[in-house]
N, C-alpha and C positions, 0 to 999 in steps of 0.2 A: 699362167705358170711361168716362172723364171728358171731357166737352167743355166748354171754356171759351170764351165769347164775350165778349171785352173791348171790342167795338165799341159804337157808339151805336145800332145797328140790329139787329133780330132776325136770327138766322142760320137758314137752312133747310138741313138736313143730309140727305144721301142716303148710305146704306151698302149696298154690294153685298158679298155673301159668296160667295167662290169655293172650290170643292172640287177635289180631284184626280180624282174619278171620276164627276162629274155636272155638269150645267149650273149656273151661278151662281144664287143666290137673291137676291131683292130687286127693286127697291130698297126698303129700309126707310127711312121718312121720319120725321124728328124736327124740332122747332123748339127753338132755344135762345134765350130772350129776351136782349135787349141787356144787357150788363154782368152776366151770370149764368153759372152752371155747371149742367150736367145730367149725371147719372150713369146710365149704361145698362148692362144686363146682356144679353149675347147670348142667354142662356137664356130671357130674357123676350121676345125678338123673336117675334111671332106672325103679323103680316101683312106680306107676302102668304103666307108659310108659316113654320112653325117650323123652326129650325135643328136638325138631328138631333144627338143626343148621341153621344159616342164616335166622332166623325168629325172628322178634321183639316180645318181651313179657314183661310182668310186673308180679310182685309177690305180694301175700298177705300172711303175716306171722302171725300166731296166736300161743299163748303159754298159758299154764295154770299157769305159774309163770311169774313174771316180768322179762324181759330179755332186753339186749341191742343188737341191730342188727347193724353190720357194713357191708354194702353192697358195694362191690367194683366191678366195671365192666371194663374190658379191651376190647375195641373195636379193634379187629385185622382184620377187613374186608378190610382194605386198608393199604398202606405202612406207612402213617402217623398215628401211633398208638395214641389212646386217652384213658386216664385213668380217671375214675370218682369214687369217694367214698362218701357214704352217711351214716350217723349214725341215728338210730331211737331208742327212749326209750319207755318204757311201759307207757301207759296213764291210769290213774286211773278213768277217766270219764266214 
C-alpha cells in the first residue's frame, strides 16, 4: 500500500483489518510526513498483532489529513499470479 500525503502537515493514519471469520485486527498506526509518501506491506504489520497469511481480509484506512491511497495486491497463492491495484482519494463529505 502506498500512502501519499500532499498536505503541509503530517498525516496520522489508522488501518483496521477486517476478516470474514474473526474480529478485526488493529488499529495499526502510521505517520506520513508532510509532502511525502510511505510504502507499507500488510505482511509487515506486527503491532497489535500480525495479520495471518492465507486469510482473506479487507482494510479500512483513516487519516486526520487528506491522503491518497494506492493499494496493490499480488495474489501469489497459485502459479498464475494476479496483480490488482486500486487508488482511493479523500472524501470531503
